[in-house]
N, C-alpha and C positions, 0 to 999 in steps of 0.2 A: 433526341440528343443524347450524347454520352461523353464521358471524359474519364480517363484513368491516369493518376499521378504515378510516376515511376520511382518509388522509394524502395530501397532494400529493406529487408525485415529480419530482425533477430528474434528467434524463438526463445522465450524464457518463461516456462510454465509458472502459473500462480503469481505473476507480477503484473497483472493487467493494468493496475492503477498507474504504472509508469512506463509500460512497454511502448505505447504509442509515442509518448514524448521522447523516449530514447531514439526511436526510428527517425523522428523529425530532426532531432539534434544531430544525429549522424549524417542525415541528408544535408544539413546546413554546415557540416564540416567539424562538428564537435566530436572529440575522440575521448570517451570516458570509460573507465572500468565499469561494467554494467551495474553492479550493485551499489556503486557510489551514489547514484541518483536516489533510489529508495531509502538508503541508510541516512544520508544527510537530510533527506526530506522528513525524517521522523519515524520510519519503520524501524523495528527492533527498539521501540520506545516503550512507553507504559502510560496507561490512564485507567483510573478507577472511578466509575460513575455510580451514583446512588439516586434512584428515583422511586419513591414509594409506590407510585401507580404504574410503573413500567413493568414489562415482562421480559426478562426477570428484573427485579428491583435493584440488584447489584450487578454491574457489568464491568468486566475487565477486558481491556484491549492491550495487546502487546505491540502496538504500533500506532502511527498517526492516521487519522481519517484522510482518505485521498483528497477530500475538499481542502484540508489545511496543508497536506503534504505538497500539493502542486503550488499552493500559494508560497510556502516557505522555500521551495526550490526556486521559485521566481526571484526571491530576494537574494539567493546565493548566486544564481546563474545570470540574472539580469534580464530575463524575458518578461513580457507582459502577456496576460491572458484575457481574452474576451469570453465571459461566461454567459451563455444564454440558457435560462432555466425557467421552468414553470409556465412557459408559454404554450400556445396551441401547437398541435402537430403540424398544421399547415405552415405556420410561421417558422418553425424549426426546420422543417424539410426544405423550405425555400432558402433558409440561411445556410444549410449544408451545401446545397447546390451552388449558391453564390461563392462560398468559400472555396469549393473544389475548382470552380471556374477561374478563381484567382490564384490557383496553385497553392492553396492553404489546406493541408490535411486537417481533419476534424476528429478530436477525441470525443467519443460519445459514451455517456454513462453517469451514474450507475444505471445498468440495464439488467433485466431479468433473463437468466440463461435458459429458462423454460422454453423460450421461443427460438433458440438457436439450433437449427437442424443439424449443424455439423458437430454438435455435442450429443450423440445418440443416447448416452446414458442419462442425460438430463432432459432432453427435448420432450415436451408434453408429459413429463414425469415428476420433476422436482423444481420448485421455484427457488432460484438462487439469485436474489436481486442485488448483487454487489459487483457485477462485472463491467469491464471497460474495453472498448475496441477503438481502433483508428480507422476512420472512413477515408479511403483514398480514391474513390471513384463512384460514378453512378451510370446507369444504363436504362434510359427510358423505354427502349424497345422491349427489353425483357423485364422491366420493373424491378431491378435489383441494384443494391449497393455492393461495391467491392470494399473489402476491409482487411486489416491485419489483426490477428488475434494472437495473444501471447503463447497459446498452447500449440499453435500450428505453424508450419513453414508455409511460405507462399501466401496467395490471396484466397480468402474465403468470400462467399457470396451470401447475401441475405435479401429476401424480398422486401420491397417497400413496406408491405403490410406487417411483416414480422418485426422489422425494426421499430415501426410505430408501436406495436404491442409491447415490445420489450422495454422501450423507453417510458412507457406509461406507468412508472413506478416511482414512489417517493420513499427514501430511506432516511429516517430521522437522523440528523447530525452528519449525514454524508452527502445526500443528493436530493434535489427536488425532481419532479417528473420532467421528462423532455429536456434533460441537461446535456449540452454540448460545450466544448471548449475549442477556441482557436488561439494559437500562440503566435506571438511576434517577438523576434529576437534582435539583440543588438548586432551591429555590423561585425564586431569582433567578439567571439565567444571566449570566456575565460578558459585557461588551461585546466587540465585535470588536477594538477597540484594546487592551483588557486582555488578550485571548487572544493577540494578535499580539506585544505587548511581552514578556509572560511566556514565551510559547512560542518565539519566535525567539531570545531570549537563552538559554533553556534548551538549545536545539538548538546554538547556537554554542559554548557551554561543553562540551557533549557531543562535538562534532566536534573541538574544539581540545585538550581534555584529557579523553579518554574514560576510563571506569572500567576498561576492558580494552583491550589493544593491538590487538585484532582489528577495531576500528571506528574511524571518524574519520580525521583527517589522518595520524596515526601509521601506520595500516593502509595508507593510500595509499602512503606512502613505503616501507613494507615490501614492498608489491607491486611497486613500481618496481624494487627490487633483485632480487626473486625471479623476475619474469616472463621475464627474459633466459635463464633456465635451464629454463623450461617445455618439456616434450616431449609432453604429452598434449593432443591436439587438442580433446578434450571440454572441457578447462578454458577454452580460448579461446572455444568455442561458448557455454559457460555465461556467461562474462563479457559477451559481446555480447547474448545473449538477455535477460539480466536488466537490461541498459541500455535495453531497449525496453519496450513496453507489453503484450506478449502472451507472456511467458515461459511455458514453456520453448521457445517457437517463435521463430526468428530472422526478423524482418520482411524483406521484399524490399527495402524502402527503408530504408537505414541512417540516414537523417536522423531516423528515429523513435528511434534508439538514442542518446539524449542524457542518459540518467539523470535525466529530469524536470528538468534544470537550466533549460530554457527556461520551464517552468511556474513554477519558483521565482523566476526573474528577473522574469517578468510579475507575480507576486504582490507582490514587493518594490517594483517600480516603481509598481504600482497603489496599494498602501498608503502608500508614501512620498509620493506626490502627494496622496492623500486626507488624510493626517494631518501633512503638512509635515515629514516625516522625511527629510532629505537623505541621511543615512547609508544608509538602506534603498535609496534610489534609486541611490546610488553602488555599493552591494553588488550591486544587480541587474545592472549592467553587467558586473561581474566574473563572475557566474554565467552570463551569456549567453556570455561568452568561454569559460568552462569547458565549457558544453554543446557548443560547436563543437569543442573539443579532444577531448571524449569521443567524438564522431562519428568524428573522425580516428583515435582509438585503436581503435575498433571496426573501421574499415576495415583498419587494420594488423593487428588480431587475426585477421580473416578470412584474411589472407595469411600468418599466423604469422610476421610480422616482429617478432621478439622485441626487438631493439635499439630499434626505433622505438617499440614499445609502452612500453618502460622510460623513454625520453625524454619521451614524451607524458604518462605517468603522473606523473612528477616535476613537469612543468609544471602539470598539473591540481592537484596538491597545493599548489604555491606560490600559485596564483591563489585557490583556495578558502580557504587559510589567511588570506590577506589579506582576503578578503570577510568571513569569520567574525570576525576581529579588529575589523572595522568595526562589525558587528552587535552584538558583545559590549559595545561602548562606549556604545550607545544607552541 
């Protein structure tokens, strides 16, 4: 047996955590500026985690975990998600087939890119267990799944065995092994403006007055004080890598390490002009400044210049606090 769902696909590299959802929403009639989804879901955010026994013991993330991003997007857009995780491969593979047979595409991940043959620079070379794909079909005759991947146009194929191996990975705080998601949507999806107004305000509140001190502006100020005492080089590497687009790898060009602030700035400028929201346009300028400072922070982190890192982190917190106060007022 075999089945293939006919969805159009938008290629947007390094946005795997939301790329499949975007394809499904467009299939369902949703028309949203692409980066609206990851931004209101919590990317271009901030969290600072400390665990004495972890490696590294201090971890900085410049965005939301996909696990929570997809949950928060559901609250904004109004969809429900069925999450199947931690079960046997037999059970998960059966659920994938059932979903495709009901014309429900499946988001799979986190998975390890080590087993993806269509990434030749990673296949059988580097373990990168943070990727997500959208499964849109299966073919028993050839033993392959058809899927959409954010880095490629068109349909990619992966063998049943390789998908099984790639999903057999657990990423603490992000994903259990064999995790898939199936989404169900309201009959009428909210407009782009409705998603932007609700989502951006929600994000601003979360950054300014977070439910826990490990995220948002308070966490930035905490890091600014702590980083001058850091001694573990892996902590600096982690902060730099996760400001880029290919963590846990550090890109050669540190201009990529801007914590998605340039994307957030472009989104706010685009929507501000489209809907005559001057506050969003003003906030976009501040996030552009913040992105430049994050690049400088990463350059200082590579050199382990602790004092400079602390100064820059304080400046980043001040600028982003001002930007989110502007957004909160809209």
